[in-house]
C-alpha positions as CSV (number, residue, x, y, z in Angstrom):
1,M,105.6,100.9,92.1
2,G,106.7,97.3,92.3
3,N,105.0,95.8,89.2
4,D,108.1,93.8,88.6
5,L,107.9,92.3,92.0
6,Y,104.3,91.1,91.6
7,D,105.1,88.4,89.1
8,R,107.8,86.9,91.3
9,A,106.1,87.3,94.7
10,R,102.4,87.1,94.0
11,S,101.7,85.2,97.2
12,V,102.9,88.2,99.3
13,F,100.6,90.6,97.4
14,D,97.7,88.1,97.6
15,L,98.2,88.0,101.4
16,A,98.4,91.8,101.5
17,D,95.1,92.0,99.7
18,Q,93.5,89.6,102.2
19,I,94.7,91.5,105.2
20,L,95.0,95.1,104.0
21,G,92.4,95.1,101.3
22,P,92.7,95.0,97.5
23,E,93.1,98.8,97.3
24,I,96.7,98.5,98.5
25,R,97.8,96.5,95.4
26,S,95.8,98.8,93.1
27,C,97.3,101.9,94.7
28,C,100.9,100.5,94.5
29,F,100.6,99.7,90.8
30,N,98.3,102.4,89.6
31,G,98.4,105.3,92.1
32,P,97.3,107.9,92.3
33,E,100.5,109.4,93.7
34,K,98.4,111.5,96.2
35,S,97.1,108.3,97.8
36,L,100.6,106.8,98.0
37,K,101.8,109.8,99.9
38,Q,99.3,109.2,102.7
39,T,100.9,107.4,105.6
40,A,98.0,105.0,105.9
41,T,98.9,103.8,102.4
42,T,102.7,104.5,102.3
43,Q,103.6,102.3,105.3
44,P,101.7,99.2,104.1
45,A,103.0,99.6,100.5
46,I,106.6,99.8,101.7
47,F,106.2,96.8,103.9
48,T,104.5,94.8,101.2
49,H,107.3,95.5,98.7
50,S,109.9,94.7,101.4
51,M,108.2,91.4,102.0
52,A,108.0,90.7,98.3
53,A,111.7,91.3,97.9
54,L,112.3,88.9,100.9
55,E,110.2,86.3,99.3
56,I,112.2,86.5,96.0
57,L,115.4,86.1,97.9
58,K,114.0,83.0,99.7
59,T,113.0,81.4,96.4
60,R,116.6,81.8,95.3
61,G,117.8,80.1,98.4
62,L,119.2,83.2,100.0
63,Q,118.8,84.0,103.6
64,A,120.3,86.9,105.6
65,D,122.7,86.2,108.5
66,F,121.3,89.3,110.2
67,V,118.6,92.0,109.5
68,A,118.0,95.6,110.5
69,G,115.5,98.3,109.7
70,H,114.3,101.7,110.5
71,S,110.7,102.8,111.0
72,V,108.5,100.5,109.0
73,G,111.7,98.6,108.0
74,E,111.9,97.4,111.6
75,L,108.7,95.4,111.0
76,A,110.2,94.0,107.8
77,A,113.3,93.0,109.7
78,L,111.2,91.3,112.4
79,V,109.5,89.2,109.8
80,A,112.7,88.4,108.0
81,A,114.3,87.3,111.3
82,G,111.3,85.0,112.1
83,V,110.3,87.0,115.2
84,M,106.9,87.8,113.6
85,S,104.9,86.0,111.0
86,L,104.1,87.7,107.7
87,E,100.4,87.8,108.6
88,D,101.2,89.5,112.0
89,G,103.4,91.9,110.1
90,F,100.6,92.9,107.8
91,Q,98.2,93.4,110.7
92,F,100.8,95.4,112.7
93,V,101.6,97.6,109.8
94,R,97.9,98.2,109.1
95,T,97.3,99.3,112.7
96,R,100.5,101.3,112.9
97,S,99.9,103.2,109.6
98,Q,96.3,104.0,110.6
99,A,97.5,105.4,114.0
100,M,100.2,107.4,112.3
101,Q,97.7,108.8,109.8
102,S,95.3,109.8,112.6
103,A,98.1,111.5,114.4
104,A,99.2,113.4,111.3
105,E,95.6,114.6,110.7
106,A,95.2,115.7,114.3
107,Q,98.4,117.8,114.4
108,A,99.5,119.7,111.3
109,G,103.1,119.1,110.4
110,T,105.5,117.8,107.7
111,M,108.4,115.5,107.4
112,A,111.9,116.1,106.1
113,A,114.7,113.7,105.1
114,L,118.4,114.5,105.3
115,F,120.9,112.8,103.1
116,W,124.6,112.7,103.9
117,A,126.8,112.1,100.9
118,W,129.6,109.8,102.2
119,T,131.7,110.3,99.2
120,T,131.8,114.1,99.4
121,R,131.1,114.4,103.2
122,Q,128.3,116.9,102.5
123,W,124.6,117.1,103.3
């Protein structure tokens, strides 16, 4: 997951290692898949990759006129909009993902995703 981003946005992954710990990079690139499926790892991994993509866009001189996100994407949007620093974003996602993991362990459950196909107007 994201090996191609690493070479072009190394500074983002280096900062993720400093704040989240080096296991996040290792898990993203090498798995195991079981670890990546844990919320405490999934959320920081998604955020890290989002920030790496943002960094690549910045190096190409591209900047969004507006940003939006859902769930952990909201944190990425806040950083992209300049509302929150990248460092604060990593700290926030670490705390958020740990709280979500604790809640998931305290109460059994599962998550589902629904996809609407706009072209066929079907679920």
